[in-house]
KEKE-3310 file (N, C-alpha, C; in steps of 0.2 Angstrom, whole numbers, plus 5000, padded with zeros to 4 digits):
npx = (5171:5169:5163:5151:5146:5133:5128:5115:5103:5095:5082:5082:5093:5102:5097:5097:5112:5114:5109:5115:5129:5126:5123:5137:5142:5145:5143:5131:5127:5115:5112:5101:5105:5118:5121:5115:5122:5135:5131:5129:5142:5149:5145:5149:5162:5165:5170:5172:5165:5152:5147:5135:5139:5132:5120:5105:5103:5117:5128:5139:5152:5154:5154:5166:5175:5174:5177:5192:5196:5191:5195:5210:5216:5208:5208:5206)
npy = (4812:4794:4781:4768:4752:4743:4727:4716:4704:4706:4718:4728:4728:4733:4744:4751:4752:4760:4772:4776:4778:4786:4798:4800:4806:4800:4793:4781:4765:4752:4734:4719:4707:4696:4695:4706:4716:4714:4718:4732:4736:4733:4742:4754:4755:4753:4761:4756:4740:4732:4718:4704:4688:4676:4673:4671:4669:4671:4673:4684:4679:4674:4687:4693:4684:4687:4701:4705:4701:4709:4722:4728:4733:4729:4723:4708)
npz = (4759:4763:4752:4757:4758:4762:4765:4768:4772:4781:4785:4796:4802:4792:4787:4799:4801:4790:4792:4803:4798:4787:4796:4800:4790:4778:4761:4757:4750:4749:4749:4748:4746:4742:4729:4724:4730:4724:4712:4713:4717:4705:4698:4704:4713:4731:4745:4758:4763:4772:4777:4778:4782:4781:4770:4760:4742:4737:4748:4759:4759:4745:4739:4745:4739:4725:4724:4725:4712:4702:4707:4710:4721:4732:4748:4758)
capx = (5169:5169:5156:5150:5141:5130:5125:5113:5096:5090:5082:5083:5102:5104:5095:5100:5119:5115:5106:5121:5135:5125:5124:5143:5144:5147:5137:5129:5123:5113:5109:5098:5108:5125:5120:5113:5128:5140:5128:5129:5150:5152:5143:5153:5166:5165:5177:5172:5159:5150:5142:5132:5142:5127:5113:5103:5105:5124:5131:5145:5158:5154:5157:5173:5179:5173:5180:5198:5197:5189:5198:5217:5218:5204:5209:5201)
capy = (4806:4787:4777:4762:4748:4738:4721:4712:4702:4709:4725:4731:4729:4736:4752:4755:4755:4766:4778:4778:4779:4792:4804:4802:4810:4796:4791:4774:4760:4747:4728:4715:4701:4696:4696:4713:4719:4713:4722:4737:4736:4733:4749:4759:4752:4756:4762:4751:4736:4729:4712:4698:4682:4670:4676:4667:4673:4673:4677:4688:4675:4675:4694:4694:4680:4691:4708:4705:4699:4716:4728:4724:4736:4727:4717:4704)
capz = (4764:4760:4750:4761:4755:4767:4762:4773:4771:4787:4784:4801:4802:4785:4787:4804:4799:4784:4796:4807:4794:4785:4801:4801:4784:4773:4757:4759:4746:4753:4746:4753:4745:4740:4721:4723:4732:4718:4706:4715:4717:4698:4695:4708:4720:4737:4748:4763:4763:4778:4774:4782:4778:4779:4768:4754:4735:4737:4755:4760:4756:4738:4738:4747:4734:4719:4724:4723:4704:4701:4710:4713:4728:4738:4753:4764)
cpx = (5169:5162:5155:5145:5139:5126:5121:5105:5091:5089:5083:5090:5103:5101:5097:5107:5119:5112:5112:5127:5133:5125:5131:5146:5146:5141:5136:5125:5121:5111:5106:5100:5115:5125:5119:5118:5134:5138:5131:5138:5152:5150:5148:5156:5166:5171:5179:5165:5159:5145:5140:5135:5138:5120:5111:5104:5112:5125:5136:5151:5159:5156:5164:5177:5179:5178:5188:5200:5195:5192:5204:5218:5213:5208:5206:5204)
cpy = (4800:4785:4771:4758:4743:4733:4716:4710:4704:4716:4730:4733:4733:4743:4756:4757:4760:4772:4781:4781:4785:4799:4805:4805:4807:4795:4783:4771:4754:4740:4724:4708:4701:4697:4703:4718:4720:4718:4730:4740:4736:4740:4754:4756:4756:4757:4757:4747:4734:4724:4707:4692:4677:4673:4670:4671:4675:4677:4681:4685:4675:4682:4694:4690:4684:4697:4709:4704:4705:4722:4726:4727:4733:4722:4715:4703)
cpz = (4760:4758:4754:4759:4759:4763:4768:4771:4776:4786:4791:4802:4796:4786:4794:4805:4795:4787:4799:4803:4790:4789:4802:4796:4777:4768:4758:4753:4750:4747:4750:4751:4743:4732:4720:4726:4727:4713:4707:4715:4710:4696:4698:4714:4725:4740:4755:4762:4770:4775:4778:4778:4777:4776:4762:4747:4735:4742:4753:4757:4749:4736:4738:4742:4728:4719:4721:4715:4700:4702:4713:4720:4734:4742:4757:4770)
residu = (MET:ALA:CYS:VAL:LEU:ILE:ILE:ASP:ASP:ASN:GLU:THR:ILE:ARG:GLU:GLY:LEU:ALA:HIS:THR:ILE:LYS:LYS:LEU:GLY:HIS:GLN:VAL:ALA:THR:ALA:ALA:SER:GLY:SER:ALA:GLY:LEU:ALA:ILE:PHE:ARG:GLU:ARG:ALA:ALA:ASP:PHE:VAL:ILE:THR:ASP:LEU:LYS:MET:ASP:GLN:GLY:GLY:GLY:TRP:ARG:CYS:CYS:ALA:ALA:TRP:PRO:SER:TRP:THR:PRO:THR:VAL:ARG:ARG)
# end
């Protein structure tokens, strides 16, 4: 199954999505900020990313801009 990275500063949304995706049989990594999400992605690239675009401490737009330079197969 796929590894899904969820980046959201809202804990309820982040954990709710994680719970649902785990029930579907996928592995899940979570981060509470864009900078934390980038750190997780650097360690282990996810197959799929769900991110909140407007967050403090490095929002989702920053993540979307960074990924293609690290992984050539990443598409926005």
